[in-house]
LUMDO-868202 format. One record per residue (C-alpha): y, x, z. Coordinates in Angstrom, 1 decimal, padded with zeros to 4 digits. Layout:
v->Y, u->X, w->Z;
...
This chain:
v->029.0, u->-006.6, w->009.4;
v->027.6, u->-009.6, w->007.3;
v->025.3, u->-009.8, w->004.6;
v->022.7, u->-011.7, w->003.0;
v->019.9, u->-009.9, w->002.8;
v->019.0, u->-006.5, w->004.7;
v->016.2, u->-004.3, w->003.3;
v->014.2, u->-001.7, w->006.1;
v->013.5, u->001.3, w->004.0;
v->014.7, u->002.6, w->000.4;
v->011.8, u->003.5, w->-001.5;
v->010.6, u->002.2, w->-005.0;
v->010.1, u->-001.4, w->-003.1;
v->013.2, u->-001.6, w->-002.0;
v->015.2, u->-000.2, w->-004.5;
v->013.5, u->-002.8, w->-006.7;
v->014.1, u->-005.7, w->-004.4;
v->017.7, u->-004.6, w->-004.1;
v->018.6, u->-004.8, w->-007.7;
v->016.8, u->-007.8, w->-008.1;
v->018.6, u->-009.1, w->-005.1;
v->022.1, u->-008.2, w->-006.1;
v->021.8, u->-009.0, w->-009.9;
v->021.1, u->-012.3, w->-008.4;
v->024.6, u->-012.3, w->-006.5;
v->023.0, u->-011.8, w->-002.7;
v->024.9, u->-009.0, w->-000.8;
v->022.4, u->-006.9, w->000.4;
v->022.5, u->-003.7, w->002.8;
v->019.5, u->-001.1, w->002.9;
v->019.0, u->001.0, w->005.7;
v->017.2, u->004.1, w->005.6;
v->015.9, u->006.6, w->007.7;
v->015.6, u->009.8, w->006.3;
v->018.9, u->011.7, w->005.3;
v->018.4, u->010.9, w->001.3;
v->017.6, u->007.4, w->000.1;
v->014.6, u->007.3, w->-002.2;
v->011.5, u->007.7, w->-000.3;
v->009.0, u->009.2, w->-001.9;
v->010.2, u->009.3, w->-005.0;
v->013.1, u->012.0, w->-004.3;
v->012.8, u->015.9, w->-005.2;
v->013.2, u->018.3, w->-002.5;
v->014.1, u->022.0, w->-003.7;
v->012.5, u->025.4, w->-002.6;
v->014.3, u->028.6, w->-003.9;
v->016.4, u->026.9, w->-006.4;
v->012.9, u->025.1, w->-007.7;
v->012.7, u->021.0, w->-008.0;
v->009.5, u->019.8, w->-006.7;
v->008.0, u->016.2, w->-006.8;
v->006.2, u->014.3, w->-004.5;
v->005.5, u->011.0, w->-005.4;
v->005.7, u->010.8, w->-008.5;
v->004.3, u->013.4, w->-010.6;
v->003.5, u->010.8, w->-013.8;
v->003.3, u->007.1, w->-014.4;
v->001.5, u->004.3, w->-016.6;
v->003.1, u->001.2, w->-017.6;
v->006.5, u->002.2, w->-019.1;
v->005.9, u->001.5, w->-022.8;
v->006.8, u->-000.6, w->-025.2;
v->005.9, u->-004.5, w->-023.9;
v->004.4, u->-003.0, w->-020.6;
v->005.0, u->-003.8, w->-016.9;
v->007.3, u->-001.1, w->-015.2;
v->009.2, u->-000.9, w->-018.7;
v->010.2, u->-004.5, w->-018.9;
v->010.8, u->-005.0, w->-014.8;
v->013.1, u->-002.0, w->-014.7;
v->014.9, u->-003.3, w->-017.8;
v->015.6, u->-006.6, w->-015.8;
v->016.6, u->-004.3, w->-012.7;
v->019.2, u->-002.5, w->-015.2;
v->017.6, u->000.8, w->-014.9;
v->015.6, u->001.6, w->-018.3;
v->019.0, u->002.7, w->-020.2;
v->019.6, u->005.0, w->-017.4;
v->015.5, u->007.0, w->-017.7;
v->014.9, u->009.8, w->-020.1;
v->011.5, u->008.8, w->-020.6;
v->008.9, u->010.9, w->-022.1;
v->005.4, u->009.6, w->-023.1;
v->002.5, u->012.1, w->-023.0;
v->001.8, u->013.5, w->-026.4;
v->-001.7, u->012.0, w->-027.7;
v->-003.0, u->015.7, w->-026.2;
v->-001.8, u->014.9, w->-023.0;
v->-005.0, u->014.6, w->-020.3;
v->-006.2, u->015.0, w->-017.4;
v->-008.8, u->018.0, w->-017.2;
v->-011.2, u->017.0, w->-015.1;
v->-013.8, u->019.5, w->-013.6;
v->-017.1, u->018.6, w->-011.6;
v->-018.8, u->020.5, w->-009.8;
v->-022.1, u->021.4, w->-011.2;
v->-021.1, u->020.5, w->-014.8;
v->-020.3, u->023.4, w->-016.5;
v->-017.9, u->021.6, w->-019.4;
v->-014.3, u->020.4, w->-018.8;
v->-013.9, u->016.6, w->-019.5;
v->-010.3, u->015.6, w->-020.8;
v->-009.1, u->012.6, w->-019.5;
v->-007.2, u->011.3, w->-022.5;
v->-004.6, u->008.8, w->-021.5;
v->-006.0, u->006.3, w->-024.3;
v->-009.0, u->004.0, w->-024.4;
v->-009.7, u->005.1, w->-027.7;
v->-009.6, u->009.0, w->-027.4;
v->-010.9, u->008.8, w->-023.9;
v->-014.1, u->006.6, w->-025.7;
v->-014.9, u->009.1, w->-027.9;
v->-014.3, u->012.6, w->-025.6;
v->-016.5, u->010.1, w->-022.6;
v->-019.3, u->009.8, w->-025.3;
v->-019.2, u->013.9, w->-027.0;
v->-019.9, u->015.0, w->-023.4;
v->-022.3, u->011.8, w->-022.7;
v->-024.1, u->010.2, w->-025.8;
v->-027.2, u->008.7, w->-023.8;
v->-024.1, u->006.7, w->-022.0;
v->-022.6, u->005.2, w->-024.9;
v->-023.1, u->001.6, w->-023.5;
v->-022.4, u->002.1, w->-020.1;
v->-018.9, u->003.4, w->-021.2;
v->-018.7, u->001.0, w->-024.0;
v->-019.0, u->-001.4, w->-021.0;
v->-017.2, u->000.1, w->-018.4;
v->-014.0, u->000.2, w->-020.0;
v->-014.2, u->-003.1, w->-021.3;
v->-014.6, u->-004.6, w->-018.1;
v->-011.6, u->-002.7, w->-017.1;
v->-009.8, u->-004.6, w->-019.9;
v->-011.4, u->-008.1, w->-019.3;
v->-009.9, u->-007.7, w->-015.2;
v->-006.8, u->-006.4, w->-016.3;
v->-006.1, u->-009.3, w->-018.7;
v->-006.7, u->-012.1, w->-016.5;
v->-003.5, u->-010.3, w->-014.4;
v->-000.2, u->-011.5, w->-015.3;
v->001.2, u->-007.8, w->-015.0;
v->-000.9, u->-006.2, w->-017.9;
v->-000.5, u->-010.2, w->-019.2;
v->002.8, u->-011.7, w->-019.0;
v->002.0, u->-014.9, w->-020.5;
v->000.3, u->-016.1, w->-017.2;
v->002.3, u->-017.4, w->-014.6;
v->002.3, u->-015.3, w->-011.1;
v->001.7, u->-017.7, w->-008.5;
v->-001.8, u->-018.8, w->-008.9;
v->-002.6, u->-014.9, w->-009.7;
v->-001.3, u->-013.7, w->-005.9;
v->-002.7, u->-017.1, w->-004.8;
v->-006.0, u->-015.8, w->-005.7;
v->-005.8, u->-012.1, w->-006.0;
v->-008.8, u->-010.4, w->-004.6;
v->-010.1, u->-013.2, w->-003.2;
v->-013.6, u->-012.2, w->-005.0;
v->-014.2, u->-008.5, w->-005.0;
v->-016.4, u->-006.3, w->-006.5;
v->-017.5, u->-003.3, w->-004.7;
v->-016.8, u->000.0, w->-007.5;
v->-019.4, u->002.1, w->-006.1;
v->-022.0, u->-000.8, w->-006.5;
v->-021.0, u->-001.3, w->-010.0;
v->-020.8, u->002.5, w->-011.0;
v->-023.7, u->002.8, w->-009.4;
v->-025.8, u->-000.1, w->-011.3;
v->-024.2, u->001.3, w->-014.6;
v->-025.2, u->004.3, w->-014.3;
v->-027.2, u->006.8, w->-013.1;
v->-025.5, u->009.7, w->-013.9;
v->-023.5, u->011.4, w->-011.0;
v->-020.9, u->013.1, w->-013.5;
v->-020.3, u->010.3, w->-015.3;
v->-019.9, u->008.4, w->-012.1;
v->-017.4, u->010.8, w->-010.8;
v->-015.4, u->010.6, w->-013.9;
v->-015.4, u->006.7, w->-014.2;
v->-014.2, u->007.2, w->-010.3;
v->-011.5, u->009.2, w->-010.5;
v->-008.3, u->007.1, w->-011.1;
v->-009.0, u->006.4, w->-007.3;
v->-007.5, u->009.7, w->-006.6;
v->-004.3, u->007.5, w->-007.5;
v->-004.7, u->005.2, w->-005.0;
v->-006.8, u->006.5, w->-002.2;
v->-009.4, u->004.9, w->-000.8;
v->-013.3, u->005.7, w->-001.0;
v->-015.0, u->004.5, w->-004.0;
v->-017.6, u->002.8, w->-001.2;
v->-014.8, u->001.0, w->-000.1;
v->-012.7, u->000.2, w->-003.1;
v->-013.0, u->-003.0, w->-005.1;
v->-013.5, u->-003.2, w->-009.0;
v->-010.5, u->-005.1, w->-009.5;
v->-007.8, u->-003.0, w->-007.5;
v->-009.3, u->-000.1, w->-009.5;
v->-008.8, u->-001.7, w->-013.2;
v->-005.4, u->-002.4, w->-012.0;
v->-004.4, u->001.7, w->-011.7;
v->-007.3, u->002.7, w->-014.3;
v->-005.8, u->000.4, w->-017.3;
v->-002.3, u->001.7, w->-016.5;
v->-003.1, u->005.0, w->-017.3;
v->-005.9, u->004.5, w->-020.3;
v->-002.6, u->002.5, w->-021.8;
v->-000.5, u->005.7, w->-021.8;
v->001.4, u->008.0, w->-019.4;
v->004.8, u->008.8, w->-019.1;
v->006.8, u->011.2, w->-017.5;
v->010.6, u->010.9, w->-016.6;
v->013.2, u->013.3, w->-017.4;
v->014.1, u->014.5, w->-013.7;
v->011.2, u->012.9, w->-012.5;
v->011.2, u->010.8, w->-009.3;
v->014.8, u->011.9, w->-008.7;
v->015.6, u->010.7, w->-011.9;
v->014.4, u->007.2, w->-011.3;
v->016.3, u->007.1, w->-007.5;
v->019.6, u->008.1, w->-009.5;
v->019.1, u->005.6, w->-011.7;
v->018.4, u->002.6, w->-009.0;
v->021.6, u->004.2, w->-006.9;
v->024.2, u->003.7, w->-010.0;
v->022.8, u->-000.1, w->-010.2;
v->023.1, u->-001.1, w->-007.1;
v->026.4, u->000.8, w->-006.4;
v->027.5, u->-001.1, w->-009.8;
v->026.8, u->-004.4, w->-007.4;
v->028.7, u->-002.8, w->-004.0;
v->024.8, u->-002.4, w->-002.3;
v->025.9, u->-000.4, w->000.7;
v->022.9, u->002.1, w->001.8;
v->023.1, u->003.3, w->005.4;
v->021.3, u->006.6, w->005.5;
v->019.8, u->008.5, w->008.9;
v->020.0, u->005.0, w->010.2;
v->016.9, u->003.0, w->011.7;
v->016.6, u->-000.5, w->012.3;
v->015.5, u->-001.1, w->016.1;
v->015.7, u->-004.6, w->016.4;
v->015.4, u->-007.5, w->014.2;
v->017.0, u->-010.7, w->016.3;
v->015.7, u->-014.4, w->016.0;
v->017.2, u->-017.2, w->016.9;
v->015.3, u->-020.6, w->016.5;
v->012.6, u->-019.3, w->014.9;
v->014.3, u->-017.2, w->012.4;
v->016.1, u->-013.9, w->011.5;
v->019.5, u->-014.0, w->012.4;
v->020.6, u->-010.1, w->012.7;
v->019.4, u->-006.7, w->012.5;
v->020.3, u->-004.0, w->015.3;
v->020.5, u->-000.6, w->013.8;
v->020.2, u->003.1, w->015.5;
v->023.6, u->003.2, w->015.9;
v->023.6, u->-000.1, w->017.7;
v->025.7, u->-001.6, w->014.7;
v->024.6, u->-005.3, w->014.1;
v->024.2, u->-006.5, w->011.0;
v->024.3, u->-010.5, w->010.5;
v->021.8, u->-011.6, w->007.5;
v->019.7, u->-014.3, w->006.9;
v->016.5, u->-012.3, w->005.0;
v->014.9, u->-008.8, w->006.3;
v->012.8, u->-007.2, w->003.8;
v->010.5, u->-004.8, w->005.4;
v->008.8, u->-002.0, w->003.2;
v->007.1, u->000.4, w->005.3;
v->003.3, u->000.2, w->006.8;
v->003.4, u->-003.8, w->008.0;
v->001.8, u->-002.2, w->011.7;
v->005.6, u->-000.4, w->012.0;
v->007.3, u->-004.2, w->012.1;
v->005.7, u->-005.6, w->015.0;
v->007.7, u->-003.3, w->018.1;
v->010.9, u->-004.4, w->016.1;
v->010.4, u->-008.4, w->016.7;
v->009.9, u->-010.2, w->019.5;
v->006.7, u->-010.2, w->021.2;
v->005.8, u->-013.9, w->020.9;
v->007.0, u->-014.3, w->017.2;
v->003.1, u->-013.3, w->015.6;
v->000.3, u->-014.2, w->017.3;
v->-002.5, u->-011.7, w->018.9;
v->-004.8, u->-012.0, w->016.4;
v->-001.9, u->-011.1, w->013.6;
v->-000.8, u->-008.8, w->015.5;
v->-004.3, u->-007.0, w->015.9;
v->-004.7, u->-007.5, w->011.9;
v->-001.8, u->-005.6, w->011.6;
v->-002.5, u->-002.4, w->013.9;
v->-005.8, u->-002.2, w->012.6;
v->-005.4, u->-002.1, w->009.0;
v->-007.1, u->001.0, w->007.8;
v->-005.1, u->003.1, w->006.2;
v->-005.3, u->005.5, w->002.6;
v->-005.7, u->009.0, w->002.6;
v->-002.8, u->011.8, w->003.0;
v->-002.8, u->014.7, w->001.4;
v->-002.5, u->018.4, w->002.1;
v->-000.1, u->019.8, w->-000.3;
v->000.6, u->023.3, w->-001.5;
v->004.1, u->023.7, w->-003.4;
v->004.9, u->026.8, w->-005.2;
v->005.8, u->028.6, w->-008.9;
v->004.1, u->030.3, w->-011.3;
v->005.9, u->032.7, w->-014.1;
v->005.6, u->032.6, w->-018.0;
v->004.9, u->030.3, w->-020.9;
v->001.6, u->030.5, w->-020.8;
v->001.7, u->028.9, w->-017.8;
v->004.2, u->026.2, w->-018.5;
v->001.8, u->025.6, w->-021.5;
v->-001.3, u->025.0, w->-019.6;
v->000.2, u->023.1, w->-017.0;
v->003.0, u->021.1, w->-018.9;
v->000.9, u->017.8, w->-020.6;
v->-002.2, u->018.4, w->-018.7;
v->-003.1, u->017.7, w->-014.9;
v->-006.1, u->020.0, w->-013.9;
v->-008.4, u->017.9, w->-011.2;
v->-011.2, u->019.3, w->-009.8;
v->-013.8, u->016.8, w->-008.2;
v->-017.3, u->016.4, w->-006.8;
v->-019.5, u->014.7, w->-008.6;
v->-021.1, u->011.0, w->-007.7;
v->-019.0, u->009.2, w->-005.9;
v->-017.3, u->011.6, w->-003.1;
v->-013.6, u->012.0, w->-005.1;
v->-012.3, u->010.1, w->-001.8;
v->-014.4, u->011.2, w->001.4;
v->-014.9, u->008.6, w->004.1;
v->-014.4, u->011.1, w->007.1;
v->-013.0, u->014.4, w->007.6;
v->-016.4, u->016.1, w->007.9;
v->-016.2, u->017.4, w->003.9;
v->-016.8, u->020.9, w->003.5;
v->-013.4, u->023.0, w->002.8;
v->-015.6, u->023.8, w->-000.9;
v->-016.3, u->020.6, w->-002.1;
v->-012.7, u->018.6, w->-001.9;
v->-011.6, u->017.2, w->-005.4;
v->-008.2, u->019.1, w->-005.7;
v->-005.5, u->018.4, w->-008.2;
v->-002.7, u->021.2, w->-009.8;
v->000.0, u->019.7, w->-011.9;
v->003.4, u->020.5, w->-012.6;
v->005.5, u->017.3, w->-013.0;
v->008.9, u->019.6, w->-013.3;
v->007.5, u->021.5, w->-016.9;
v->007.8, u->018.5, w->-018.6;
v->011.8, u->018.3, w->-017.6;
v->014.1, u->019.3, w->-020.5;
v->016.3, u->021.4, w->-018.7;
v->013.7, u->024.0, w->-017.4;
v->012.6, u->024.9, w->-021.1;
v->014.1, u->028.4, w->-020.6;
v->013.0, u->028.6, w->-016.7;
v->010.7, u->031.5, w->-016.0;
v->009.2, u->030.0, w->-013.1;
v->008.0, u->026.7, w->-012.7;
v->006.7, u->024.9, w->-010.0;
v->003.5, u->023.4, w->-009.5;
v->001.6, u->021.1, w->-006.7;
v->-002.0, u->021.6, w->-005.6;
v->-002.9, u->018.8, w->-003.9;
v->-006.1, u->018.0, w->-001.6;
v->-007.5, u->014.7, w->000.5;
v->-006.6, u->014.8, w->003.9;
v->-007.3, u->012.8, w->007.1;
v->-005.3, u->012.2, w->010.1;
v->-007.7, u->013.5, w->012.1;
v->-007.3, u->017.0, w->010.9;
v->-003.8, u->017.5, w->012.7;
v->-003.7, u->014.1, w->015.3;
v->-003.9, u->017.0, w->018.1;
v->-000.5, u->018.3, w->017.0;
v->000.9, u->014.6, w->016.2;
v->003.3, u->014.9, w->019.2;
v->004.9, u->017.9, w->018.0;
v->008.2, u->017.5, w->015.9;
v->008.9, u->018.8, w->012.4;
v->011.3, u->021.7, w->013.6;
v->008.9, u->022.4, w->017.0;
v->004.9, u->022.9, w->015.6;
v->003.0, u->024.6, w->017.9;
v->002.1, u->028.2, w->016.4;
v->-002.0, u->026.9, w->016.0;
v->-000.3, u->024.6, w->013.6;
v->001.3, u->027.0, w->011.7;
v->-001.6, u->029.2, w->011.3;
v->-003.9, u->026.3, w->010.5;
v->-001.6, u->025.1, w->008.2;
v->-001.4, u->028.6, w->006.5;
v->-005.6, u->027.9, w->006.7;
v->-005.6, u->024.8, w->004.4;
v->-002.9, u->026.6, w->002.6;
v->-005.1, u->029.6, w->001.3;
v->-008.2, u->027.6, w->001.3;
v->-006.4, u->025.8, w->-001.5;
v->-005.0, u->028.3, w->-003.5;
v->-008.4, u->030.6, w->-003.6;
v->-009.7, u->027.2, w->-005.1;
v->-007.0, u->026.8, w->-007.5;
v->-007.6, u->030.6, w->-008.6;
v->-011.3, u->030.2, w->-009.2;
v->-011.1, u->027.0, w->-010.8;
v->-007.6, u->027.7, w->-013.3;
v->-007.5, u->031.3, w->-014.3;
v->-005.2, u->029.8, w->-017.0;
v->-002.7, u->028.8, w->-014.7;
v->-001.4, u->032.5, w->-013.3;
v->-001.2, u->033.4, w->-009.8;
v->000.6, u->030.9, w->-007.8;
v->002.9, u->031.8, w->-005.1;
v->003.6, u->029.2, w->-002.0;
v->006.8, u->028.2, w->-001.0;
v->006.3, u->025.0, w->000.8;
v->003.1, u->023.2, w->002.5;
v->002.9, u->019.6, w->003.1;
v->000.6, u->018.0, w->005.5;
v->-000.3, u->014.3, w->007.2;
v->002.6, u->015.3, w->009.5;
v->004.7, u->015.9, w->007.1;
v->004.2, u->012.7, w->005.2;
v->004.4, u->011.1, w->008.4;
v->008.0, u->012.6, w->009.7;
v->009.6, u->012.8, w->005.9;
v->008.3, u->009.6, w->004.7;
v->008.0, u->007.7, w->007.6;
v->004.0, u->007.2, w->006.5;
v->002.1, u->006.0, w->009.3;
v->-000.6, u->008.6, w->010.0;
v->000.9, u->010.2, w->007.0;
v->-000.7, u->007.9, w->004.6;
v->-000.4, u->008.7, w->001.1;
v->-000.9, u->005.2, w->-000.3;
v->-000.1, u->003.1, w->002.8;
v->-003.0, u->000.8, w->004.3;
v->-006.2, u->000.7, w->001.8;
v->-006.5, u->-002.3, w->-000.5;
v->-010.4, u->-002.1, w->-000.1;
v->-013.8, u->-004.3, w->000.3;
v->-013.0, u->-006.7, w->003.8;
v->-009.8, u->-005.8, w->004.2;
v->-006.8, u->-008.7, w->003.8;
v->-003.6, u->-007.1, w->003.6;
v->-000.5, u->-009.3, w->004.5;
v->001.5, u->-010.7, w->001.7;
v->005.0, u->-010.9, w->001.2;
v->005.3, u->-013.9, w->004.0;
v->005.4, u->-014.4, w->007.3;
v->005.5, u->-016.9, w->009.7;
v->009.0, u->-016.0, w->011.0;
v->011.3, u->-017.6, w->008.6;
v->013.7, u->-015.0, w->007.2;
v->011.3, u->-012.1, w->007.8;
v->009.7, u->-010.5, w->004.5;
v->007.2, u->-007.7, w->003.9;
v->007.1, u->-005.1, w->000.8;
v->005.7, u->-002.1, w->-000.4;
v->002.5, u->-000.4, w->-001.2;
v->000.7, u->-002.1, w->001.4;
v->001.3, u->-005.6, w->000.9;
v->000.7, u->-006.1, w->-003.2;
v->-000.6, u->-002.8, w->-005.1;
v->-000.4, u->001.0, w->-004.6;
v->001.4, u->003.7, w->-006.5;
v->004.9, u->003.4, w->-008.0;
v->003.9, u->000.7, w->-010.2;
v->002.5, u->-001.4, w->-006.9;
v->005.1, u->-000.5, w->-005.0;
v->008.0, u->-001.8, w->-007.7;
v->005.9, u->-004.9, w->-008.2;
v->005.5, u->-005.6, w->-004.5;
v->009.6, u->-005.3, w->-004.4;
v->010.1, u->-007.7, w->-007.5;
v->007.4, u->-010.3, w->-005.6;
v->009.6, u->-010.3, w->-002.3;
v->012.5, u->-010.9, w->-003.5;
v->011.3, u->-013.4, w->-006.2;
v->009.6, u->-015.4, w->-002.7;
v->013.0, u->-015.2, w->-001.2;
v->015.0, u->-016.5, w->-004.7;
v->012.7, u->-018.5, w->-006.8;
v->009.3, u->-016.7, w->-007.6;
v->008.4, u->-017.9, w->-010.9;
v->012.2, u->-018.1, w->-012.2;
v->012.8, u->-014.9, w->-011.4;
v->009.0, u->-013.8, w->-013.3;
v->010.1, u->-016.0, w->-016.6;
v->014.0, u->-014.2, w->-016.8;
v->012.0, u->-010.4, w->-016.0;
v->009.1, u->-011.6, w->-018.7;
v->011.9, u->-012.3, w->-021.2;
v->013.6, u->-008.8, w->-021.1;
v->010.2, u->-006.9, w->-022.6;
């Protein structure tokens, strides 16, 4: 079989790249290891309740915002029912040692007012922080589309500033520090390792507005699949690429797990960069580059409890509010797995409550998330998803009970959560092909230089969360950048921003 481009992985990075390349006339084949395409965006069902894994809400979908006009170019916006959070929508932050709930609104103006109400003596620090976030993002083409893209990518993160040092210098109030650092939950890097610049790219999107999509992440997947079908893009699910074949220092084909050869001129790998090494001849990359990829620090994983609550009061409590319990100071994302169980951050969210077709549903799906480390399940790493040892099952139940107890104690307005499924870093590894279960791929952190789209092997390209930025926005942008590297980046960028 022949094509122009083989894309390995069908998460949002792969789907975005496929849509762009197919629109430009390239013949594309997507190879996906899992039985269903969509990566972390796709939903799963338990007891007839649909659950999101990796899409709970997003920024960037307002008029003139980056995800809106990127997806407009991809052809998926007309297929999506985008639901803006109302003005009252917010993240309800409960901080250990602070007896009031802070409403982190998805609006610079509302957030400023709320923070100053709680911390009147910190007014100048609050103004300085929010202005700094906006100043940083005014220099980033994704938030200021009139800027060219190439110079930004060449200098991105070249002079990073420590997030922890910045916040500690800004304010000595550990509760305010925790609130300002809270967007780190959305990119999975401890504040001590995070840069202010990466933090700003994530925080700004949500400080500017939050959006749900009717049907959640699955609706995004389905919209992209419809576009790809129009362009005759073939998606091979339940397959892996075992070998990327090289001739005269360039890609010529790939061989799949079914021993099928796909002749191509370009391959885009969207997974963790370290996982591509076993697919190419050892001589392709220098030892230093191979070491760099294998020693990348990875983001945290998650323990997840998927369950249900009943009644209209629970729905109203959850529909437009994400509930967060976080430690004070800069320990939202711990650096090690030694945090006591009662000190972990915890997120309670219910994306399905925002679906229009669940308004008459008595039971609502809820998700509990807390940071997790590979070390916590490493002793079970050689087990398969259908053959876990009893010790693992018991450990998973213990963690779930701790999370449910903390939720019951913290959010009495939610009602009793009835668990249906529990996920661990092993689940993320096996279901999402995530190295060590990392939720956001390799860290974008201080002292680490993540690989870009280009590799020294002609025709082999990287994409996904590990290469540019984390999250749905970051991964989709990485797909755009990689496609642009193949077809002409600035021309593509000009065409995309015409969709504003």
